[in-house]
C-alpha positions as CSV (number, residue, x, y, z in Angstrom):
1,M,-70.6,-29.2,78.2
2,T,-67.3,-29.0,80.9
3,Q,-64.4,-27.3,80.5
4,S,-62.2,-30.1,79.5
5,A,-64.5,-30.8,76.7
6,F,-64.6,-27.0,75.9
7,D,-61.3,-26.9,75.2
8,T,-60.6,-29.9,73.2
9,A,-63.6,-29.0,70.8
10,N,-60.8,-26.2,69.7
11,H,-58.1,-28.6,69.2
12,D,-57.9,-31.7,67.1
13,D,-55.2,-33.5,68.6
14,Y,-56.7,-36.3,65.5
15,P,-57.1,-34.7,62.3
16,T,-58.1,-37.2,59.8
17,R,-60.4,-36.8,56.6
18,L,-56.7,-35.0,54.7
19,P,-55.7,-35.0,51.1
20,A,-53.3,-37.8,52.2
21,E,-53.1,-40.2,54.4
22,K,-50.8,-39.7,57.8
23,W,-49.4,-41.4,60.2
24,Q,-49.2,-40.6,64.5
25,E,-48.0,-41.0,67.9
26,R,-51.3,-41.9,70.6
27,K,-51.3,-39.2,72.7
28,D,-53.5,-40.2,74.7
29,P,-53.1,-43.2,77.8
30,V,-54.8,-46.9,76.8
31,V,-55.3,-48.1,80.2
32,W,-56.3,-44.1,81.9
33,G,-56.3,-45.6,86.3
34,N,-53.6,-47.3,88.3
35,W,-54.7,-51.1,89.2
36,T,-54.8,-51.7,92.0
37,P,-56.1,-55.6,94.2
38,E,-59.8,-54.3,94.1
39,A,-59.6,-53.5,90.3
40,P,-62.1,-55.9,88.0
41,L,-59.9,-56.6,86.6
42,T,-56.2,-59.0,87.2
43,R,-52.8,-57.0,86.7
44,A,-52.1,-59.3,84.1
45,Q,-55.3,-58.6,82.1
46,T,-55.2,-55.1,82.8
47,E,-51.5,-54.7,81.3
48,S,-52.6,-57.3,78.4
49,F,-55.7,-54.9,77.2
50,E,-53.0,-52.0,77.3
51,K,-50.0,-54.0,75.0
52,N,-52.9,-55.4,73.2
53,G,-55.6,-53.2,72.3
54,Y,-57.9,-55.8,73.4
55,L,-58.6,-58.4,76.1
56,V,-60.9,-61.9,75.5
57,L,-63.1,-62.9,78.9
58,K,-64.0,-66.7,78.8
59,D,-67.3,-67.5,80.9
60,V,-68.6,-64.5,81.9
61,F,-72.5,-64.8,81.5
62,S,-73.6,-68.2,82.2
63,P,-75.7,-70.7,80.6
64,A,-78.8,-69.9,81.9
65,E,-78.0,-65.7,81.2
66,V,-77.4,-67.1,77.2
67,A,-80.2,-68.6,76.7
68,A,-82.4,-65.6,77.7
69,L,-80.3,-63.2,75.9
70,Q,-80.3,-65.8,72.9
71,K,-84.3,-66.4,73.5
72,E,-85.0,-62.2,73.4
73,S,-82.2,-62.0,70.2
74,A,-84.2,-64.6,68.1
75,H,-87.3,-62.1,68.9
76,M,-86.2,-59.0,67.7
77,R,-85.0,-60.4,64.3
78,S,-88.4,-62.5,63.9
79,G,-90.2,-60.1,62.5
80,E,-92.4,-59.6,66.2
81,A,-90.6,-56.9,68.2
82,K,-91.5,-53.5,67.7
83,I,-88.7,-51.4,66.9
84,A,-87.9,-48.2,65.4
85,E,-87.1,-48.7,61.2
86,D,-84.6,-46.4,61.3
87,N,-82.6,-48.6,64.0
88,V,-82.5,-51.4,61.5
89,I,-79.7,-52.1,59.0
90,T,-80.4,-54.8,57.2
91,E,-77.8,-57.4,55.0
92,P,-76.9,-56.1,51.8
93,G,-78.9,-57.7,48.9
94,S,-81.0,-58.8,51.5
95,N,-83.6,-58.3,54.0
96,E,-81.8,-60.0,56.8
97,V,-80.9,-57.9,60.1
98,R,-77.6,-57.1,60.1
99,T,-78.1,-55.2,63.0
100,V,-79.8,-53.9,65.0
101,F,-79.0,-50.4,66.9
102,R,-79.9,-48.5,69.9
103,L,-80.4,-52.3,71.7
104,D,-80.3,-50.7,75.3
105,E,-83.3,-48.5,74.4
106,E,-85.3,-51.4,72.4
107,N,-84.9,-54.3,75.4
108,A,-85.5,-53.6,79.0
109,L,-83.3,-57.2,79.4
110,F,-79.8,-55.6,77.1
111,A,-80.4,-52.9,78.7
112,R,-79.7,-54.2,82.4
113,L,-77.1,-56.5,80.0
114,A,-74.9,-53.3,79.1
115,S,-74.9,-51.4,82.9
116,D,-74.1,-54.8,83.9
117,R,-70.8,-54.5,85.9
118,R,-69.2,-57.5,84.6
119,I,-68.6,-55.4,81.7
120,A,-69.3,-52.2,82.8
121,G,-67.5,-52.2,86.0
122,A,-64.2,-53.4,84.0
123,V,-64.4,-50.4,81.6
124,S,-65.2,-47.8,84.1
125,F,-61.8,-48.7,85.5
126,L,-59.8,-49.0,82.9
127,L,-61.0,-45.7,81.3
128,D,-60.8,-44.4,85.4
129,D,-64.2,-42.7,84.5
130,E,-67.9,-42.5,84.7
131,V,-69.7,-44.2,81.2
132,Y,-71.9,-43.6,79.2
133,L,-73.4,-45.7,75.7
134,H,-72.2,-43.6,73.2
135,Q,-73.3,-46.4,71.0
136,S,-75.8,-50.1,71.1
137,R,-76.1,-52.5,68.4
138,L,-77.4,-55.8,67.9
139,N,-75.3,-57.4,65.5
140,Y,-75.7,-61.1,63.4
141,K,-74.4,-62.8,60.9
142,P,-75.7,-65.2,59.3
143,G,-74.7,-68.6,57.9
144,F,-73.9,-68.2,54.3
145,T,-74.8,-65.2,53.8
146,G,-72.9,-62.9,56.6
147,K,-71.6,-60.1,55.3
148,E,-68.0,-59.0,55.9
149,F,-67.0,-55.8,57.7
150,Y,-63.6,-54.1,56.4
151,W,-60.6,-52.8,58.8
152,H,-61.4,-49.4,60.4
153,S,-60.6,-47.9,63.8
154,D,-63.7,-46.7,65.6
155,F,-62.3,-43.7,67.0
156,E,-61.8,-42.9,63.6
157,T,-65.7,-42.5,62.0
158,W,-66.3,-41.4,66.1
159,H,-63.5,-38.3,66.0
160,A,-64.6,-37.3,62.5
161,E,-67.8,-38.0,62.7
162,D,-69.1,-37.7,66.2
163,G,-66.9,-35.9,68.0
164,M,-65.8,-37.7,70.0
165,P,-62.4,-35.9,71.1
166,R,-60.3,-38.8,73.3
167,M,-59.5,-42.0,73.3
168,R,-60.9,-42.6,75.9
169,A,-63.5,-45.0,74.7
170,I,-64.2,-49.0,75.1
171,S,-66.2,-51.3,73.1
172,A,-67.7,-54.8,74.2
173,S,-68.7,-57.2,72.3
174,I,-70.5,-60.0,74.6
175,L,-71.3,-63.6,72.7
176,L,-74.7,-64.5,71.8
177,T,-73.5,-67.6,69.8
178,D,-70.1,-69.0,69.8
179,N,-67.3,-68.0,67.3
180,D,-64.6,-69.8,65.4
181,A,-61.6,-69.2,63.1
182,L,-64.0,-70.6,60.8
183,N,-67.6,-68.2,61.0
184,G,-66.3,-64.6,60.5
185,P,-65.1,-63.6,64.3
186,L,-63.6,-60.7,65.2
187,M,-60.7,-59.5,63.7
188,L,-58.4,-57.6,65.8
189,M,-54.6,-56.0,64.8
190,P,-52.7,-56.2,68.7
191,G,-50.9,-53.1,69.4
192,T,-52.0,-51.0,66.6
193,H,-53.5,-49.0,68.7
194,K,-50.8,-47.9,69.7
195,N,-50.6,-45.5,66.4
196,F,-53.6,-42.8,64.9
197,I,-53.9,-43.7,61.3
198,A,-55.3,-40.2,59.7
199,C,-57.5,-40.9,56.9
200,A,-57.6,-39.3,53.4
201,G,-60.8,-37.9,51.8
202,E,-63.7,-35.2,52.8
203,T,-66.7,-37.2,54.2
204,P,-69.4,-37.4,52.6
205,E,-72.9,-36.0,52.9
206,D,-74.8,-38.7,55.4
207,N,-72.2,-40.9,54.2
208,H,-73.5,-43.5,57.4
209,K,-76.1,-44.3,55.3
210,T,-73.4,-46.7,53.1
211,S,-71.0,-46.9,55.6
212,L,-73.2,-49.2,57.3
213,K,-73.7,-51.7,55.0
214,K,-70.3,-51.5,53.6
215,Q,-67.2,-48.9,54.7
216,E,-65.7,-47.2,52.2
217,I,-64.8,-44.0,53.4
218,G,-62.8,-43.6,57.3
219,V,-60.3,-47.1,56.2
220,P,-56.5,-47.0,56.4
221,S,-55.2,-47.8,52.3
222,H,-54.0,-51.1,51.5
223,D,-50.0,-50.6,52.0
224,A,-51.4,-49.2,55.6
225,L,-53.1,-52.3,56.9
226,T,-50.2,-54.9,54.8
227,K,-47.4,-52.6,56.9
228,M,-49.4,-52.9,60.2
229,A,-51.0,-56.3,59.8
230,K,-46.6,-56.8,58.7
231,E,-45.9,-55.7,62.6
232,H,-48.4,-57.0,64.1
233,G,-49.5,-59.9,63.1
234,I,-54.0,-60.8,62.6
235,D,-55.8,-62.4,65.8
236,Y,-59.5,-63.0,65.5
237,A,-61.8,-63.6,69.4
238,S,-63.3,-66.8,69.6
239,G,-64.4,-68.2,72.2
240,K,-67.9,-69.9,73.2
241,A,-71.5,-67.6,73.8
242,G,-71.0,-65.8,77.1
243,T,-67.5,-64.6,76.4
244,V,-66.9,-60.5,76.1
245,V,-64.2,-59.1,74.0
246,L,-63.8,-55.6,75.3
247,F,-61.3,-53.3,72.9
248,D,-59.9,-49.9,72.4
249,C,-60.9,-47.5,70.2
250,N,-58.4,-46.8,68.3
251,T,-58.0,-51.4,67.5
252,M,-57.4,-51.8,63.7
253,H,-60.8,-54.3,63.6
254,G,-62.8,-56.1,60.9
255,S,-63.9,-60.1,60.5
256,N,-64.9,-62.1,56.8
257,G,-68.0,-63.2,55.4
258,N,-69.8,-66.0,57.3
259,I,-70.1,-68.9,54.1
260,T,-70.6,-71.4,57.2
261,P,-74.1,-72.4,58.1
262,F,-73.5,-71.3,61.7
263,P,-74.6,-67.8,62.3
264,R,-72.6,-65.4,64.3
265,S,-74.2,-63.2,67.2
266,N,-73.2,-60.2,69.5
267,A,-74.4,-57.8,71.4
268,F,-72.3,-54.8,71.3
269,F,-71.5,-51.9,73.4
270,V,-69.5,-49.3,73.0
271,Y,-68.7,-47.1,76.3
272,N,-67.2,-44.1,76.3
273,A,-65.8,-42.0,79.5
274,W,-68.5,-39.3,81.0
275,S,-65.5,-36.9,80.1
276,N,-65.2,-37.6,77.0
277,R,-68.6,-36.9,75.5
278,V,-69.4,-35.5,72.3
279,V,-68.7,-32.4,71.0
280,Q,-69.0,-30.5,67.1
281,P,-67.7,-33.7,65.0
282,F,-64.3,-33.1,63.8
283,A,-63.8,-33.7,59.6
284,A,-68.0,-34.0,59.3
285,K,-70.3,-30.8,58.2
286,A,-72.7,-32.6,60.8
287,P,-73.0,-35.1,63.2
288,R,-74.0,-39.1,62.4
289,P,-77.6,-39.7,63.8
290,A,-78.3,-39.8,68.0
291,F,-78.6,-43.6,66.7
292,L,-75.4,-43.9,66.6
293,S,-73.8,-41.3,68.8
294,S,-75.5,-41.2,71.7
295,R,-75.4,-36.5,71.8
296,D,-77.6,-35.8,74.7
297,P,-76.4,-38.4,77.3
298,K,-78.8,-38.0,80.9
299,G,-76.3,-39.2,83.7
300,P,-73.7,-42.6,83.2
301,I,-75.0,-46.1,84.1
302,S,-75.6,-47.6,87.4
303,I,-73.3,-50.6,86.8
304,E,-75.6,-53.4,88.0
305,T,-75.2,-56.5,90.6
306,G,-76.7,-59.8,89.6
307,K,-78.0,-62.3,87.7
308,I,-79.4,-62.4,84.2
309,S,-82.5,-63.2,83.5
């Protein structure tokens, strides 16, 4: 453990799971470094991420690359792939695959995707640090029956239950299918990353076993969500397959259910700064399992270039 991580482990700047809900201003930067012309994102993109807490990058991956990823995704959901039972989450009330965790360990092509400069390089720039995967997963929201993901800040859970010290992590959602306003796309409240909502209620034992299907602990109250929505509005991240959505770990987000015939699927990687590796949970008796929170990464990601195939 680094000295900075040791110091953070003994001081909690974001206390949560309290008797009552509490608001506070963010204490960490959003963009940790300084933009230069050599950066992998434009100045306008960097400023937009800082302001809104997310960024939608169109046409990052080619149709051929997307087709290769879609083929692997279908194979992983088919039941033919040998996936560890603990890494598979099904839809509430059915056996349809909702999520495959440890995506980078379960599939070589998705491991290559996670290390791609077009994603990991951009994230490393925004965090001004080397990065590793805190979590990776394949999300699938089937047509007609795909369930919603309720509003939440990822950092609240990662801090409370995983022991992530600072807001120095970014999620990347790589769209494997077209996402539009109708099939349950990612919804975000721009600007909400600037405040931390400490949620009410203690963390139950093994909370992850139920929260992965329906999250009820670590979510803001209806009053808080209403206030945020009125102040910041609600946006949704649409795009063709091959689009990448980057969003800050503290941006309030969620998604509606999918009652259209058209499934929604994405690869999802959580990049944490190497200097921000997890310590002991700040509001739980024990950390979540390793498939949800990488607790002993071997080293930072080695960023790769070239086409994915």
